[in-house]
VEXLUMMAR-602858 format. One record per residue: residue number from 0; residue in one letter; x, y, z of N, C-alpha, C, O in turn. Coordinates in steps of 0.001 Angstrom, whole numbers, plus 500000, padded with zeros to 6 digits. Each point is the difference from the previous one (the first is absolute). Layout:
REM residues N
<koldren seq="NUM" type="A" n_X="X" n_Y="Y" n_Z="Z" ca_X="X" ca_Y="Y" ca_Z="Z" c_X="X" c_Y="Y" c_Z="Z" o_X="X" o_Y="Y" o_Z="Z"/>
...
***
This chain:
REM residues 104
<koldren seq="0" type="M" n_X="333345" n_Y="266596" n_Z="342324" ca_X="499829" ca_Y="500938" ca_Z="501096" c_X="499321" c_Y="499270" c_Z="501162" o_X="499026" o_Y="499275" o_Z="499795"/>
<koldren seq="1" type="A" n_X="501476" n_Y="500910" n_Z="501396" ca_X="499419" ca_Y="499321" ca_Z="501165" c_X="498792" c_Y="500771" c_Z="500519" o_X="499890" o_Y="501213" o_Z="499821"/>
<koldren seq="2" type="I" n_X="499223" n_Y="498065" n_Z="500815" ca_X="498835" ca_Y="500633" ca_Z="500618" c_X="500478" c_Y="500752" c_Z="501241" o_X="500790" o_Y="499482" o_Z="500789"/>
<koldren seq="3" type="V" n_X="498719" n_Y="501745" n_Z="499369" ca_X="500448" ca_Y="500893" ca_Z="501065" c_X="498999" c_Y="499966" c_Z="501146" o_X="498790" o_Y="499954" o_Z="499778"/>
<koldren seq="4" type="K" n_X="501720" n_Y="500068" n_Z="501443" ca_X="499122" ca_Y="500089" ca_Z="501170" c_X="499723" c_Y="501476" c_Z="500275" o_X="500911" o_Y="500767" o_Z="500310"/>
<koldren seq="5" type="G" n_X="497826" n_Y="499615" n_Z="499571" ca_X="499622" ca_Y="501390" ca_Z="500244" c_X="499654" c_Y="500213" c_Z="501463" o_X="499354" o_Y="499157" o_Z="500623"/>
<koldren seq="6" type="T" n_X="501080" n_Y="501982" n_Z="499926" ca_X="499690" ca_Y="500341" ca_Z="501389" c_X="499479" c_Y="501433" c_Z="500042" o_X="500107" o_Y="500744" o_Z="499025"/>
<koldren seq="7" type="D" n_X="499330" n_Y="499626" n_Z="502120" ca_X="499551" ca_Y="501383" ca_Z="500164" c_X="501164" c_Y="500963" c_Z="499749" o_X="499795" o_Y="501115" o_Z="499520"/>
<koldren seq="8" type="Q" n_X="501440" n_Y="498445" n_Z="500809" ca_X="501173" ca_Y="500872" ca_Z="499878" c_X="500470" c_Y="500157" c_Z="498548" o_X="500374" o_Y="501101" o_Z="499594"/>
<koldren seq="9" type="N" n_X="499610" n_Y="497809" n_Z="499613" ca_X="500601" ca_Y="500087" ca_Z="498663" c_X="498978" c_Y="500090" c_Z="498866" o_X="500390" o_Y="500126" o_Z="498840"/>
<koldren seq="10" type="F" n_X="498306" n_Y="499812" n_Z="501469" ca_X="498987" ca_Y="499849" ca_Z="498957" c_X="500040" c_Y="501109" c_Z="498958" o_X="500046" o_Y="499714" o_Z="498804"/>
<koldren seq="11" type="S" n_X="499939" n_Y="501535" n_Z="501620" ca_X="499946" ca_Y="501093" ca_Z="499020" c_X="501231" c_Y="499997" c_Z="499094" o_X="499908" o_Y="500359" o_Z="498827"/>
<koldren seq="12" type="Q" n_X="501230" n_Y="499242" n_Z="501707" ca_X="501222" ca_Y="499912" ca_Z="499184" c_X="499888" c_Y="498848" c_Z="498996" o_X="500403" o_Y="500147" o_Z="498846"/>
<koldren seq="13" type="E" n_X="499053" n_Y="498713" n_Z="501581" ca_X="499912" ca_Y="498822" ca_Z="499130" c_X="499042" c_Y="500209" c_Z="498827" o_X="500202" o_Y="499416" o_Z="498935"/>
<koldren seq="14" type="I" n_X="498753" n_Y="501409" n_Z="501239" ca_X="499004" ca_Y="500178" ca_Z="498937" c_X="500227" c_Y="501250" c_Z="499163" o_X="499222" o_Y="500287" o_Z="499090"/>
<koldren seq="15" type="S" n_X="501843" n_Y="500462" n_Z="501212" ca_X="500172" ca_Y="501325" ca_Z="499398" c_X="500293" c_Y="499982" c_Z="498500" o_X="499650" o_Y="500949" o_Z="499299"/>
<koldren seq="16" type="E" n_X="500985" n_Y="497989" n_Z="500196" ca_X="500407" ca_Y="499980" ca_Z="498588" c_X="499524" c_Y="498749" c_Z="499292" o_X="500053" o_Y="498898" o_Z="500546"/>
<koldren seq="17" type="G" n_X="499478" n_Y="501290" n_Z="498221" ca_X="499666" ca_Y="498867" ca_Z="499144" c_X="498712" c_Y="499305" c_Z="500376" o_X="499175" o_Y="500535" o_Z="500741"/>
<koldren seq="18" type="L" n_X="500666" n_Y="498256" n_Z="498730" ca_X="498802" ca_Y="499197" ca_Z="500190" c_X="500225" c_Y="499070" c_Z="501194" o_X="500966" o_Y="499238" o_Z="500032"/>
<koldren seq="19" type="V" n_X="498127" n_Y="500835" n_Z="500953" ca_X="500132" ca_Y="499214" ca_Z="501226" c_X="498671" c_Y="499317" c_Z="500311" o_X="498955" o_Y="500648" o_Z="500040"/>
<koldren seq="20" type="L" n_X="501095" n_Y="498047" n_Z="500179" ca_X="498818" ca_Y="499251" ca_Z="500425" c_X="500143" c_Y="499752" c_Z="501496" o_X="500918" o_Y="499309" o_Z="500442"/>
<koldren seq="21" type="V" n_X="498162" n_Y="501265" n_Z="500331" ca_X="500059" ca_Y="499886" ca_Z="501458" c_X="498991" c_Y="498955" c_Z="500457" o_X="498816" o_Y="500075" o_Z="499669"/>
<koldren seq="22" type="D" n_X="501667" n_Y="498952" n_Z="501096" ca_X="499154" ca_Y="498940" ca_Z="500554" c_X="499820" c_Y="500273" c_Z="501488" o_X="500942" o_Y="499872" o_Z="500781"/>
<koldren seq="23" type="F" n_X="497833" n_Y="500508" n_Z="499607" ca_X="499681" ca_Y="500145" ca_Z="501418" c_X="499497" c_Y="498642" c_Z="500478" o_X="499017" o_Y="499483" o_Z="499470"/>
<koldren seq="24" type="W" n_X="501651" n_Y="499934" n_Z="501529" ca_X="499740" ca_Y="498626" ca_Z="500419" c_X="500165" c_Y="499855" c_Z="501504" o_X="500430" o_Y="500930" o_Z="500684"/>
<koldren seq="25" type="A" n_X="499219" n_Y="497879" n_Z="499828" ca_X="500265" ca_Y="499649" ca_Z="501398" c_X="500284" c_Y="498505" c_Z="500076" o_X="499524" o_Y="499225" o_Z="499170"/>
<koldren seq="26" type="A" n_X="501250" n_Y="500379" n_Z="501826" ca_X="500427" ca_Y="498607" ca_Z="500139" c_X="498817" c_Y="499048" c_Z="500212" o_X="500072" o_Y="498836" o_Z="499606"/>
<koldren seq="27" type="W" n_X="498859" n_Y="501635" n_Z="501001" ca_X="498845" ca_Y="499144" ca_Z="500318" c_X="498987" c_Y="499891" c_Z="498858" o_X="499000" o_Y="499295" o_Z="500133"/>
<koldren seq="28" type="C" n_X="501242" n_Y="501388" n_Z="498755" ca_X="499027" ca_Y="500095" ca_Z="498903" c_X="500233" c_Y="498903" c_Z="498958" o_X="501048" o_Y="499971" o_Z="499355"/>
<koldren seq="29" type="G" n_X="497973" n_Y="499123" n_Z="500476" ca_X="500119" ca_Y="498894" ca_Z="499047" c_X="500252" c_Y="500442" c_Z="498564" o_X="500967" o_Y="499550" o_Z="499386"/>
<koldren seq="30" type="P" n_X="498172" n_Y="501335" n_Z="500055" ca_X="500233" ca_Y="500456" ca_Z="498622" c_X="501349" c_Y="500712" c_Z="499819" o_X="500581" o_Y="499973" o_Z="498915"/>
<koldren seq="31" type="C" n_X="499913" n_Y="500664" n_Z="502158" ca_X="501318" ca_Y="500658" ca_Z="499929" c_X="501093" c_Y="498956" c_Z="499800" o_X="500951" o_Y="500220" o_Z="499249"/>
<koldren seq="32" type="K" n_X="498904" n_Y="498622" n_Z="501439" ca_X="500978" ca_Y="498919" ca_Z="499857" c_X="499930" c_Y="499410" c_Z="498591" o_X="501018" o_Y="499585" o_Z="499445"/>
<koldren seq="33" type="M" n_X="497773" n_Y="500378" n_Z="499979" ca_X="499834" ca_Y="499459" ca_Z="498649" c_X="500633" c_Y="500906" c_Z="498950" o_X="500524" o_Y="499517" o_Z="498996"/>
<koldren seq="34" type="I" n_X="499431" n_Y="501794" n_Z="501230" ca_X="500487" ca_Y="500938" ca_Z="498985" c_X="501523" c_Y="500185" c_Z="500080" o_X="500615" o_Y="500458" o_Z="499036"/>
<koldren seq="35" type="A" n_X="499992" n_Y="499193" n_Z="502095" ca_X="501453" ca_Y="500201" ca_Z="500166" c_X="500822" c_Y="499309" c_Z="498908" o_X="500848" o_Y="500657" o_Z="499396"/>
<koldren seq="36" type="P" n_X="498943" n_Y="498035" n_Z="500316" ca_X="500796" ca_Y="499375" ca_Z="498926" c_X="499669" c_Y="500567" c_Z="498617" o_X="500854" o_Y="500010" o_Z="499113"/>
<koldren seq="37" type="V" n_X="497917" n_Y="500458" n_Z="500703" ca_X="499607" ca_Y="500629" ca_Z="498730" c_X="500824" c_Y="501266" c_Z="499786" o_X="500471" o_Y="500264" o_Z="498894"/>
<koldren seq="38" type="L" n_X="499700" n_Y="500516" n_Z="502172" ca_X="500799" ca_Y="501232" ca_Z="499909" c_X="501469" c_Y="499685" c_Z="499748" o_X="500675" o_Y="500728" o_Z="499272"/>
<koldren seq="39" type="E" n_X="499828" n_Y="498182" n_Z="501331" ca_X="501397" ca_Y="499582" ca_Z="499750" c_X="500193" c_Y="499692" c_Z="498512" o_X="500981" o_Y="500431" o_Z="499394"/>
<koldren seq="40" type="E" n_X="498074" n_Y="498819" n_Z="500020" ca_X="500084" ca_Y="499654" ca_Z="498581" c_X="499883" c_Y="501242" c_Z="499131" o_X="500737" o_Y="500159" o_Z="499027"/>
<koldren seq="41" type="L" n_X="498328" n_Y="500724" n_Z="501330" ca_X="499798" ca_Y="501232" ca_Z="499244" c_X="501283" c_Y="500827" c_Z="499997" o_X="500398" o_Y="500543" o_Z="498969"/>
<koldren seq="42" type="D" n_X="500241" n_Y="499544" n_Z="502191" ca_X="501250" ca_Y="500751" ca_Z="500140" c_X="501057" c_Y="499441" c_Z="499049" o_X="500714" o_Y="500758" o_Z="499343"/>
<koldren seq="43" type="A" n_X="499382" n_Y="497915" n_Z="500588" ca_X="500982" ca_Y="499355" ca_Z="499118" c_X="499649" c_Y="500247" c_Z="498524" o_X="500884" o_Y="500269" o_Z="499186"/>
<koldren seq="44" type="D" n_X="497824" n_Y="499640" n_Z="500476" ca_X="499559" ca_Y="500141" ca_Z="498609" c_X="500128" c_Y="501418" c_Z="499455" o_X="500214" o_Y="500188" o_Z="498802"/>
<koldren seq="45" type="M" n_X="499657" n_Y="500797" n_Z="502059" ca_X="499922" ca_Y="501391" ca_Z="499547" c_X="501364" c_Y="500634" c_Z="499707" o_X="500066" o_Y="501098" o_Z="499446"/>
<koldren seq="46" type="N" n_X="500999" n_Y="498228" n_Z="500916" ca_X="501351" ca_Y="500500" ca_Z="499693" c_X="500211" c_Y="501457" c_Z="500398" o_X="500552" o_Y="500787" o_Z="499230"/>
<koldren seq="47" type="G" n_X="499007" n_Y="499567" n_Z="501967" ca_X="500238" ca_Y="501355" ca_Z="500486" c_X="499045" c_Y="501051" c_Z="499481" o_X="500201" o_Y="501188" o_Z="500255"/>
<koldren seq="48" type="K" n_X="498763" n_Y="498410" n_Z="499021" ca_X="499032" ca_Y="500971" ca_Z="499469" c_X="499186" c_Y="500628" c_Z="501135" o_X="499545" o_Y="501140" o_Z="499901"/>
<koldren seq="49" type="V" n_X="500283" n_Y="498091" n_Z="501179" ca_X="499231" ca_Y="500482" ca_Z="501152" c_X="500731" c_Y="499569" c_Z="501277" o_X="500546" o_Y="498900" o_Z="500079"/>
<koldren seq="50" type="K" n_X="499451" n_Y="501982" n_Z="500906" ca_X="500578" ca_Y="499663" ca_Z="501298" c_X="498849" c_Y="499537" c_Z="500888" o_X="498941" o_Y="500628" o_Z="500013"/>
<koldren seq="51" type="I" n_X="501250" n_Y="498290" n_Z="500724" ca_X="498959" ca_Y="499503" ca_Z="500898" c_X="500414" c_Y="500301" c_Z="501432" o_X="501101" o_Y="499659" o_Z="500433"/>
<koldren seq="52" type="V" n_X="497987" n_Y="500990" n_Z="500295" ca_X="500227" ca_Y="500364" ca_Z="501399" c_X="498900" c_Y="499354" c_Z="500828" o_X="498815" o_Y="500210" o_Z="499740"/>
<koldren seq="53" type="K" n_X="501579" n_Y="499000" n_Z="501265" ca_X="499031" ca_Y="499350" ca_Z="500886" c_X="499939" c_Y="500760" c_Z="501325" o_X="501027" o_Y="500250" o_Z="500631"/>
<koldren seq="54" type="V" n_X="497751" n_Y="500115" n_Z="499783" ca_X="499817" ca_Y="500738" ca_Z="501252" c_X="499127" c_Y="499163" c_Z="500931" o_X="498836" o_Y="499735" o_Z="499698"/>
<koldren seq="55" type="D" n_X="501734" n_Y="499850" n_Z="501440" ca_X="499254" ca_Y="499258" ca_Z="501018" c_X="499136" c_Y="501011" c_Z="500761" o_X="500519" o_Y="500878" o_Z="500689"/>
<koldren seq="56" type="V" n_X="498147" n_Y="498985" n_Z="499175" ca_X="499095" ca_Y="500998" ca_Z="500582" c_X="500028" c_Y="499988" c_Z="501524" o_X="499703" o_Y="501019" o_Z="500622"/>
<koldren seq="57" type="D" n_X="500646" n_Y="497849" n_Z="499996" ca_X="500072" ca_Y="499945" ca_Z="501465" c_X="501202" c_Y="500774" c_Z="500529" o_X="499929" o_Y="500619" o_Z="501061"/>
<koldren seq="58" type="E" n_X="501179" n_Y="499343" n_Z="498193" ca_X="501223" ca_Y="500680" ca_Z="500431" c_X="500050" c_Y="501458" c_Z="499538" o_X="500738" o_Y="500804" o_Z="500568"/>
<koldren seq="59" type="N" n_X="498485" n_Y="499538" n_Z="498410" ca_X="500084" ca_Y="501333" ca_Z="499386" c_X="498616" c_Y="500614" c_Z="499854" o_X="499547" o_Y="500287" o_Z="498893"/>
<koldren seq="60" type="Q" n_X="499787" n_Y="499909" n_Z="502243" ca_X="498622" ca_Y="500476" ca_Z="499982" c_X="499883" c_Y="501426" c_Z="499481" o_X="498957" o_Y="500379" o_Z="499469"/>
<koldren seq="61" type="G" n_X="502091" n_Y="500409" n_Z="500677" ca_X="499972" ca_Y="501376" ca_Z="499514" c_X="499823" c_Y="500056" c_Z="498482" o_X="499158" o_Y="500740" o_Z="499492"/>
<koldren seq="62" type="T" n_X="501637" n_Y="498476" n_Z="499795" ca_X="499923" ca_Y="499975" ca_Z="498530" c_X="498671" c_Y="499410" c_Z="499547" o_X="499368" o_Y="500530" o_Z="499086"/>
<koldren seq="63" type="A" n_X="500200" n_Y="498371" n_Z="501545" ca_X="498730" ca_Y="499360" ca_Z="499634" c_X="498849" c_Y="500975" c_Z="500195" o_X="499099" o_Y="500077" o_Z="499164"/>
<koldren seq="64" type="S" n_X="500927" n_Y="500655" n_Z="501915" ca_X="498950" ca_Y="500972" ca_Z="500298" c_X="500042" c_Y="501178" c_Z="499026" o_X="498958" o_Y="500486" o_Z="499560"/>
<koldren seq="65" type="Q" n_X="502241" n_Y="499963" n_Z="500110" ca_X="500174" ca_Y="501121" ca_Z="499068" c_X="499373" c_Y="499692" c_Z="498645" o_X="499461" o_Y="500892" o_Z="499345"/>
<koldren seq="66" type="Y" n_X="500609" n_Y="497842" n_Z="500233" ca_X="499462" ca_Y="499599" ca_Z="498697" c_X="498612" c_Y="499359" c_Z="500100" o_X="499494" o_Y="499455" o_Z="499019"/>
<koldren seq="67" type="G" n_X="499893" n_Y="500612" n_Z="502169" ca_X="498629" ca_Y="499534" ca_Z="500176" c_X="499817" c_Y="498517" c_Z="499748" o_X="498988" o_Y="499586" o_Z="499435"/>
<koldren seq="68" type="I" n_X="501988" n_Y="499606" n_Z="500981" ca_X="499922" ca_Y="498557" ca_Z="499777" c_X="499012" c_Y="499381" c_Z="500991" o_X="500221" o_Y="500031" o_Z="501211"/>
<koldren seq="69" type="M" n_X="498693" n_Y="499409" n_Z="498266" ca_X="498969" ca_Y="499386" ca_Z="500839" c_X="500015" c_Y="498476" c_Z="499895" o_X="499720" o_Y="499313" o_Z="500982"/>
<koldren seq="70" type="S" n_X="500598" n_Y="500157" n_Z="497853" ca_X="500025" ca_Y="498555" ca_Z="499774" c_X="501385" c_Y="499624" c_Z="499501" o_X="500667" o_Y="500791" o_Z="499333"/>
<koldren seq="71" type="I" n_X="499759" n_Y="497998" n_Z="500995" ca_X="501282" ca_Y="499530" ca_Z="499483" c_X="499806" c_Y="498630" c_Z="499375" o_X="499124" o_Y="499255" o_Z="500439"/>
<koldren seq="72" type="P" n_X="501656" n_Y="500387" n_Z="498559" ca_X="501021" ca_Y="500877" ca_Z="499416" c_X="499388" c_Y="501114" c_Z="499144" o_X="499033" o_Y="499790" o_Z="499267"/>
<koldren seq="73" type="T" n_X="501556" n_Y="501387" n_Z="500850" ca_X="499707" ca_Y="501102" ca_Z="499082" c_X="501299" c_Y="500309" c_Z="499276" o_X="501047" o_Y="500165" o_Z="500627"/>
<koldren seq="74" type="L" n_X="498882" n_Y="499911" n_Z="498049" ca_X="501169" ca_Y="500350" ca_Z="499202" c_X="499765" c_Y="501355" c_Z="499372" o_X="498992" o_Y="500215" o_Z="499326"/>
<koldren seq="75" type="L" n_X="501937" n_Y="500698" n_Z="500893" ca_X="499948" ca_Y="501314" ca_Z="499364" c_X="501088" c_Y="500050" c_Z="498948" o_X="501150" o_Y="499652" o_Z="500270"/>
<koldren seq="76" type="L" n_X="498490" n_Y="500781" n_Z="498528" ca_X="501011" ca_Y="500235" ca_Z="498974" c_X="500267" c_Y="501491" c_Z="500002" o_X="499094" o_Y="500812" o_Z="499809"/>
<koldren seq="77" type="M" n_X="502167" n_Y="499535" n_Z="500409" ca_X="500370" ca_Y="501406" ca_Z="500120" c_X="501019" c_Y="500351" c_Z="498920" o_X="500850" o_Y="499194" o_Z="499623"/>
<koldren seq="78" type="K" n_X="499027" n_Y="502035" n_Z="499900" ca_X="500947" ca_Y="500499" ca_Z="499006" c_X="500530" c_Y="501322" c_Z="500515" o_X="499244" o_Y="500951" o_Z="500196"/>
<koldren seq="79" type="D" n_X="502064" n_Y="499104" n_Z="500024" ca_X="500662" ca_Y="501208" ca_Z="500522" c_X="499277" c_Y="500554" c_Z="501234" o_X="499803" o_Y="501208" o_Z="500128"/>
<koldren seq="80" type="G" n_X="499803" n_Y="497878" n_Z="500784" ca_X="499413" ca_Y="500408" ca_Z="501270" c_X="498496" c_Y="500194" c_Z="499999" o_X="499411" o_Y="500217" o_Z="501059"/>
<koldren seq="81" type="E" n_X="499947" n_Y="499710" n_Z="497769" ca_X="498545" ca_Y="500192" ca_Z="499910" c_X="499314" c_Y="498666" c_Z="499736" o_X="500489" o_Y="499201" o_Z="499201"/>
<koldren seq="82" type="T" n_X="498381" n_Y="500549" n_Z="501462" ca_X="499242" ca_Y="498763" ca_Z="499774" c_X="499297" c_Y="500080" c_Z="498649" o_X="499244" o_Y="500938" o_Z="499746"/>
<koldren seq="83" type="V" n_X="501005" n_Y="498076" n_Z="499382" ca_X="499359" ca_Y="499976" ca_Z="498681" c_X="498989" c_Y="498862" c_Z="499875" o_X="499152" o_Y="500022" o_Z="499108"/>
<koldren seq="84" type="D" n_X="500931" n_Y="498980" n_Z="501782" ca_X="499045" ca_Y="498901" ca_Z="499960" c_X="499986" c_Y="499287" c_Z="501343" o_X="500941" o_Y="500104" o_Z="500787"/>
<koldren seq="85" type="K" n_X="497959" n_Y="499161" n_Z="499465" ca_X="499832" ca_Y="499308" ca_Z="501280" c_X="499275" c_Y="498691" c_Z="499762" o_X="499025" o_Y="499946" o_Z="499250"/>
<koldren seq="86" type="V" n_X="501459" n_Y="498990" n_Z="501398" ca_X="499389" ca_Y="498681" ca_Z="499912" c_X="499841" c_Y="499478" c_Z="501426" o_X="500949" o_Y="500018" o_Z="500783"/>
<koldren seq="87" type="V" n_X="497834" n_Y="499512" n_Z="499551" ca_X="499780" ca_Y="499423" ca_Z="501320" c_X="499741" c_Y="498512" c_Z="499834" o_X="499166" o_Y="499589" o_Z="499193"/>
<koldren seq="88" type="G" n_X="501563" n_Y="499602" n_Z="501583" ca_X="499823" ca_Y="498556" ca_Z="499942" c_X="501001" c_Y="499328" c_Z="499084" o_X="500783" o_Y="500656" o_Z="499313"/>
<koldren seq="89" type="F" n_X="499175" n_Y="498017" n_Z="500693" ca_X="500936" ca_Y="499198" ca_Z="499215" c_X="499745" c_Y="500176" c_Z="498504" o_X="498851" o_Y="500053" o_Z="499562"/>
<koldren seq="90" type="R" n_X="502228" n_Y="500036" n_Z="499658" ca_X="499909" ca_Y="500007" ca_Z="498537" c_X="501087" c_Y="499076" c_Z="499461" o_X="501078" o_Y="499920" o_Z="500590"/>
<koldren seq="91" type="P" n_X="498665" n_Y="499380" n_Z="498301" ca_X="501059" ca_Y="499175" ca_Z="499407" c_X="501094" c_Y="500880" c_Z="499391" o_X="499800" o_Y="501187" o_Z="499742"/>
<koldren seq="92" type="K" n_X="501348" n_Y="498201" n_Z="500041" ca_X="501164" ca_Y="500733" ca_Z="499489" c_X="499698" c_Y="500712" c_Z="498688" o_X="500426" o_Y="501137" o_Z="499796"/>
<koldren seq="93" type="E" n_X="498833" n_Y="498193" n_Z="499306" ca_X="499713" ca_Y="500594" ca_Z="498690" c_X="499233" c_Y="501317" c_Z="500148" o_X="500268" o_Y="500966" o_Z="499286"/>
<koldren seq="94" type="A" n_X="498781" n_Y="499060" n_Z="501642" ca_X="499204" ca_Y="501216" ca_Z="500211" c_X="500874" c_Y="501125" c_Z="500548" o_X="499846" o_Y="501156" o_Z="499607"/>
<koldren seq="95" type="L" n_X="501066" n_Y="498509" n_Z="501292" ca_X="500897" ca_Y="501019" ca_Z="500561" c_X="500989" c_Y="500498" c_Z="498952" o_X="500313" o_Y="501190" o_Z="499956"/>
<koldren seq="96" type="A" n_X="500182" n_Y="497902" n_Z="499199" ca_X="500933" ca_Y="500390" ca_Z="498929" c_X="499300" c_Y="500955" c_Z="499030" o_X="500590" o_Y="500981" o_Z="499547"/>
<koldren seq="97" type="E" n_X="498147" n_Y="498718" n_Z="500142" ca_X="499230" ca_Y="500865" ca_Z="499097" c_X="499809" c_Y="501387" c_Z="500618" o_X="500112" o_Y="501016" o_Z="499314"/>
<koldren seq="98" type="L" n_X="499602" n_Y="499012" n_Z="501972" ca_X="499830" ca_Y="501260" ca_Z="500723" c_X="501276" c_Y="500846" c_Z="499903" o_X="499941" o_Y="501194" o_Z="499705"/>
<koldren seq="99" type="V" n_X="501201" n_Y="498177" n_Z="500545" ca_X="501292" ca_Y="500705" ca_Z="499933" c_X="500252" c_Y="500494" c_Z="498581" o_X="500398" o_Y="501149" o_Z="499806"/>
<koldren seq="100" type="N" n_X="499376" n_Y="497999" n_Z="499205" ca_X="500274" ca_Y="500364" ca_Z="498606" c_X="499130" c_Y="501146" c_Z="499513" o_X="500422" o_Y="500764" o_Z="499132"/>
<koldren seq="101" type="Q" n_X="498365" n_Y="499373" n_Z="501410" ca_X="499124" ca_Y="501112" ca_Z="499614" c_X="500611" c_Y="501346" c_Z="500377" o_X="499735" o_Y="501012" o_Z="499352"/>
<koldren seq="102" type="H" n_X="501078" n_Y="498995" n_Z="501692" ca_X="500538" ca_Y="501265" ca_Z="500506" c_X="501500" c_Y="500161" c_Z="499749" o_X="500586" o_Y="501026" o_Z="500344"/>
<koldren seq="103" type="A" n_X="500026" n_Y="497959" n_Z="499060" ca_X="501467" ca_Y="500043" ca_Z="499803" c_X="500375" c_Y="500969" c_Z="498895" o_X="501182" o_Y="500165" o_Z="499698"/>
***
């Protein structure tokens, strides 16, 4: 499954079903750049168990504000549109995989 670009327009549709890991990020954020390849690997390893949606906070301030995003990267794990877990800052792939598996 490919990583989806989340926008203010499509966000509610993208998170409506199943398990979704949302990455709130910005192009100027160092830790966000570090976590990007980790999310690519996680996406490949999970075999569709979780959908990954990346939301650029500079381009989509409405969604970032709606979810109270203060620091980036912030990762929200959502299940059928509801937030079930939240991680702020860089995490290794193993920690993110464990987070997903707890809610799968």
